N, C-alpha and C positions, 0 to 999 in steps of 0.2 A: 504494500500500500504506500503510494507516494507521499501521502499526507502524514503517515505515522511518524511521530517524533518531531514534526515541524512546528507544532504549536498552533497550527491553523486547521480549522475544520473546512469541509467542502464549501460552505457558503462564503467563508472568508476568502478562500482561493478563487472562487468564482467572481467575487467582487473585485479582487485585485486584477484578475484577467480582464474583466470588462473595463476597468479603469485604464489599464495599460493600452488596450485596443483603442479606447477613445482618445487617449493622448497621442497615439500614432496617427489617428485620423485627423485630429486637430492640427498636428504639426505638418502633415502632408498638405492639408488645405492652406495653412499659413505660408508654407514654402512653395506653393503651387506645383506640387509634385504629384504625378499620377500614383494613385493607390489602388491596388487590386485587393478588394475586400474578400479574402478567402473565407472569412467567418460567415459571410452571407452566401457565398457561392458553393461551398462544400456542404452537402446535406449532413446533418448530425446523426449519422447512422453507423452502426457497428460494421457495416459493409466497408467503410472507409477508414476506420480508426482501430488502433491496437488497444488504446485506453482513452481516457478523457481528452488527451492532448495530441498524442502522436499518431501520425498517419501510418496505415499499412501500405502494402504495395499498390493495391487498387486505389487508395486515397492519393498516394504520390503520383500515380499516373493521371488521375483526374486533375490534380493541381497543375501538373505539367501541361495538360491540355488547356486549362483555363488561362494560365500565364501565356502560353503560346498564342492563343486566340487574342488576348488583350494586346500583346506586343504587335501582332500582325495588323491590328487596327491603326497603329501609330506609324507603320512603315509607309513611306511615300514611294510609290512606284514610279519609275521613270516613264516619261511620255514618249 
């Protein structure tokens, strides 16, 4: 159990995770940097995760596809 001995319960870790994600979103917006919000794009299903945080092979493949598609949108094709 990843939380054992940490002094934090599930709800505290979830709150910290949510706060960290919001800080990253705010900073990306402030710096005008493209952000790929994988939290919204990857379904929260055991099909894609080893545990609450880490992706399995299928999840990693999905993330690679999402990132590739987002980057492809920004590539300017020569005319």
